[in-house]
N, C-alpha and C positions, 0 to 999 in steps of 0.2 A: 504493500500499500504506500502511496506517496504521502508526504507530509500533510498535504491539503486533505487527502482522504482520512487520514488519522484524526485531524482536527474535526472534520465533519462528523466522525463517529463520536467524538467527545460532545459535539454540539447536540447530536441526536439523543445521546444518553441523558444529557442534562435536561433537554426539552420534556422528557417523560419520567423525570426523577421524582416520583411521588412520595418517596421516603424522605424528601427534603422538607425541613420545617418551614421553607419558604415557598413550597410549590403552590399551596392553596392561595396565598396572598398574590403570588404572580398571576395565576390564572384568573382570579377574581377581578383583577385590575386590568387584564389584558396587556401585561407587561411582557417583555422579552427577556430571556436570559441573556447575559452579556458574556460571551465566551472570550473574546479577545479580538485584537485587530493589528495587522502589521505584517511584516516580513516573516515567513517561516523559516528563513535562513538568518535572522537577526543575530548580531553579535551582542546586542544590548536588549535585555527583556526587563521591562518595568512591571512590577506588581504592586497594585493598590490593595484596598481592603474589601470594598463591596461597591456595586453600582449605586448611583443616585437616581433621582427621578427622570432626568433627561436620558440617562443611560438606559434605564429600564423601558423607556418609551420607544427608544430607537434600536436598542440592541447593540449600541456602540460604546466602547469604553471611553471615559474621559472626554465627553463631547459637550459637557456643560461649562460652568465657570472654572472649575478646577482644570478642565481640559484646555481651556484657553491659556491658563497659566502654564501648564505643561508645555504647550506649543511655544510660548514665549521663552521658556527655559531651554528648550531644545534648539530654538533658533539662536539663543545666546551662545551656545557652544558649537553651533555649525553642525548639528546632527538632524538630517531630514527625518521627519516623523515616519514616513513610509519605510524607512530602513530599520526601524526598531519594532519590537513587538510589545503591546500594551495589554495587560489584562488585570484581573483582581483575584484574590484568593476565593472569596465568595462570588459565585456567579449570578445570583439573584439579589434584588434590592431588599434589605431589611425594611420593615415598616418605619416611616417617619425618619429615615436616614440614621437610625440608631446604630451603635457599634455592633458588629457581628458577635454572636454568641459563641462559646466554645463548640457547641453542638454543630452550628452552622459551618464553622471552620473545619470541623472534623469531617463533615459531610462533603464539602467541596474541595478540600485540600488535596485528595488523590488525583482530581482532574488537573489541578495545577501541576502536580508532580509529573503527570504524563505530558503536559504541554512543555515543560522544561526539558524532558527526555526527547521530545520530538524536535524541538527548535535547536537544542544544544547551544544556548548562548555562551559567550565567554564571560559575561557578568550578569548577575541577576540584581536588579535595583529595587530594593524594598522602599516603597513610598509609605511612610508612617509606621507606628509602633506595632500594629497588628501584623502587618506584612514582615516587619523586622523579626518579631518573635517567631513566626512560623517558618520563615526561610532560613534564619540562622539556626534554628533547632534542626530543620530538615537536613542541613548540610554540615552538621556536627560542630557548630559554633556556639552552642548554647551556653557554654561557660564564659563566652566573651560578650554575652548580651549585657548592655548597660542602658540606662535611660536614654531615650531618643535625643534628649537635650545635649547629651555628651556624644552620642553615637553618630549624629547627622554629619554628613560630609566625609565620613571615613570609608575606607575599603578593607575588607576582611578576606585575606587569602584562605581558600578552602582546603588546599593540599589534597585535592582528590585526583585520582587517575582518570575518572570518568565524571564529567559534570562541569559546571561553571568554575573558572579559575578564581573568581572572587565574588564576594557579595558587597554591594555598596548600600549604605543606608542614608536615605534622604528624608527630609520632612516631606509630608504629603502636600501637594500644591495647594490644598484648600487653606493652608495657613496664610497664604498671600491673598486669598479671597476674603478671609475674615479680617485680615490687617494688611493692607498693601505695603506698609513699611517693612514687611518681612521679605519682599521680593529681592531686594539687593543680596540679602543673605542666602536665599535660595539659589540665585544665580552663581554666587561665589561657589557654593556647595556643588552645583552641577558641573563645574569646571573639572572635577575629578574624572568625569566620564570621557574627556577627550583622549585619554590613554587607551581607551577601548574602541576608538572609532575605526581604526585601521585593521 
């Protein structure tokens, strides 16, 4: 199966994932699951926490206000968005944009794991503390987890024979939506990704 075929399989499984705690909420609101978007050969893979309202209405990740900030940040470091892959741990929108629950992360995490295996990025970028916790634990870095206020802008080598070479932790772009004064700091943090462009 091609990478695209494998991604379609994941999409089809999530569409019919009745065991998900978010399945009824999605279907009752005519929302879409948000699988991910971008290059299936991306060197850089961004992982957020869960889709918001705009994302659930369109099925596209980071297409609302936080997505506009992400686009600005990518432009700042000269990385075209179509060359990266953007997704979330949780593929369905939690009600009222609340934080994802441990059960939701446990339900959807294996789909993200498969996406990482399919794409084989050089680096996985965790956007926000939930993504940081899940991804660093997944790749054996749980002992290096620190508060995101200390971790943001850092790269953590994975020392894996197979898998990403590093995990980069960044603030979720929504922090610049809530407070535009945060944007310069986010831009500075994003500059760490230039080493993974080529």
